[in-house]
C-alpha positions as CSV (number, residue, x, y, z in Angstrom):
1,X,53.7,-28.0,-22.8
2,X,51.3,-25.5,-24.0
3,X,48.6,-26.8,-26.4
4,X,46.9,-24.2,-28.5
5,X,43.3,-25.0,-29.6
6,X,42.3,-23.3,-32.8
7,X,38.9,-21.7,-32.9
8,X,37.4,-20.0,-35.9
9,X,38.6,-19.4,-39.5
10,X,41.9,-18.1,-40.7
11,X,42.1,-15.0,-42.8
12,X,43.0,-17.0,-45.9
13,X,40.0,-19.3,-45.5
14,X,37.7,-16.3,-45.3
15,X,39.3,-14.8,-48.4
16,X,39.0,-18.1,-50.4
17,X,35.3,-18.5,-49.3
18,X,34.5,-14.9,-50.3
19,X,36.2,-15.4,-53.7
20,X,34.2,-18.6,-54.3
21,X,31.0,-16.9,-53.3
22,X,31.7,-13.9,-55.7
23,X,32.4,-16.3,-58.6
24,X,29.2,-18.2,-57.9
25,X,27.1,-14.9,-57.7
26,X,28.7,-13.7,-61.0
27,X,27.9,-17.0,-62.7
28,X,24.3,-16.9,-61.5
29,X,23.9,-13.3,-62.8
30,X,25.2,-14.3,-66.2
31,X,22.8,-17.2,-66.3
32,X,19.9,-15.0,-65.2
33,X,20.6,-12.5,-68.1
34,X,20.9,-15.4,-70.6
35,X,17.6,-16.8,-69.4
36,X,16.0,-13.4,-69.6
37,X,17.2,-12.8,-73.2
38,X,16.0,-16.3,-74.2
39,X,12.6,-15.7,-72.6
40,X,12.3,-12.4,-74.5
41,X,13.1,-14.2,-77.8
42,X,10.7,-17.0,-77.0
43,X,7.9,-14.4,-76.3
44,X,8.7,-12.7,-79.6
45,X,8.6,-16.0,-81.5
46,X,5.3,-17.1,-80.0
47,X,3.6,-13.8,-80.6
48,X,4.9,-13.6,-84.2
49,X,3.8,-17.2,-84.8
50,X,0.4,-16.3,-83.6
51,X,0.3,-13.2,-85.8
52,X,1.6,-15.1,-88.8
53,X,-1.1,-17.8,-88.3
54,X,-3.8,-15.1,-88.3
55,X,-2.4,-13.6,-91.5
56,X,-2.2,-16.9,-93.2
57,X,-5.8,-17.7,-92.3
58,X,-7.0,-14.3,-93.6
59,X,-5.0,-14.8,-96.8
60,X,-6.6,-18.2,-97.3
61,X,-10.0,-16.8,-96.6
62,X,-9.7,-13.9,-99.0
63,X,-7.6,-15.4,-101.8
64,X,-8.5,-19.1,-101.5
65,X,-11.1,-18.7,-104.3
66,X,-9.4,-19.2,-107.7
67,X,-11.9,-16.8,-109.3
68,X,-10.5,-13.9,-107.3
69,X,-7.4,-12.3,-108.7
70,X,-4.2,-13.0,-106.7
71,X,-1.8,-10.1,-106.5
72,X,2.0,-10.5,-106.5
73,X,2.1,-9.3,-102.9
74,X,0.0,-7.8,-100.2
75,X,1.0,-5.7,-97.2
76,X,-0.9,-4.3,-94.3
77,X,-1.4,-4.2,-90.5
78,X,-3.7,-6.2,-88.3
79,X,-6.5,-4.2,-86.7
80,X,-6.0,-6.0,-83.3
81,X,-2.2,-5.6,-83.3
82,X,-1.3,-2.2,-84.8
83,X,2.4,-2.5,-83.8
84,X,2.8,-5.4,-86.3
85,X,2.9,-5.0,-90.1
86,X,3.4,-7.6,-92.8
87,X,4.2,-8.2,-96.4
88,X,3.1,-11.4,-98.1
89,X,4.6,-12.4,-101.5
90,X,3.1,-15.2,-103.6
91,X,5.1,-17.6,-105.7
92,X,3.4,-20.0,-108.1
93,X,4.4,-23.6,-107.5
94,X,1.8,-25.5,-109.6
95,X,-1.6,-24.7,-111.0
96,X,-3.6,-23.1,-108.2
97,X,-0.9,-23.8,-105.7
98,X,1.3,-21.0,-104.3
99,X,4.1,-20.6,-101.9
100,X,3.6,-17.7,-99.5
101,X,6.6,-15.8,-98.1
102,X,5.4,-13.7,-95.1
103,X,7.5,-11.0,-93.5
104,X,6.3,-9.9,-90.1
105,X,7.8,-6.6,-88.8
106,X,7.3,-5.0,-85.3
107,X,9.0,-2.5,-83.1
108,X,10.6,-3.5,-79.8
109,X,12.7,-1.3,-77.6
110,X,12.9,1.3,-80.4
111,X,14.3,-1.1,-83.0
112,X,12.4,-2.6,-85.9
113,X,12.5,-6.4,-85.8
114,X,11.4,-8.8,-88.5
115,X,10.8,-12.5,-89.0
116,X,10.0,-14.6,-92.1
117,X,7.4,-17.3,-92.2
118,X,6.5,-19.6,-95.1
119,X,3.2,-21.3,-96.0
120,X,1.2,-22.5,-98.9
121,X,-2.1,-21.5,-100.5
122,X,-4.2,-23.9,-102.5
123,X,-6.9,-22.1,-104.5
124,X,-10.1,-23.9,-105.1
């Protein structure tokens, strides 16, 4: 009686483990690219929110006085952030109370991107 002791892995076991490893690596790469894209979007959103806040503050500072004429819209660029431009439109809600629609535009990777923000202006 000859007893054969098996040592090592069979060819099928090696192929199955390589397949599982490849599937795992592909899944991790997909997750990495999704996380990278989400990180880029979050960075855009945070920088745009910061820019929009600066613009809202400058609008309130300049046009918060009811004696100063309020235009229908204003547009411009920030001195500190020349790659960003904006257009702010004013909509009268009540007496001395306006809704502000702010469009922030910037260039990223050769494409123009834009995001809308909304705020209010109370003139005193």
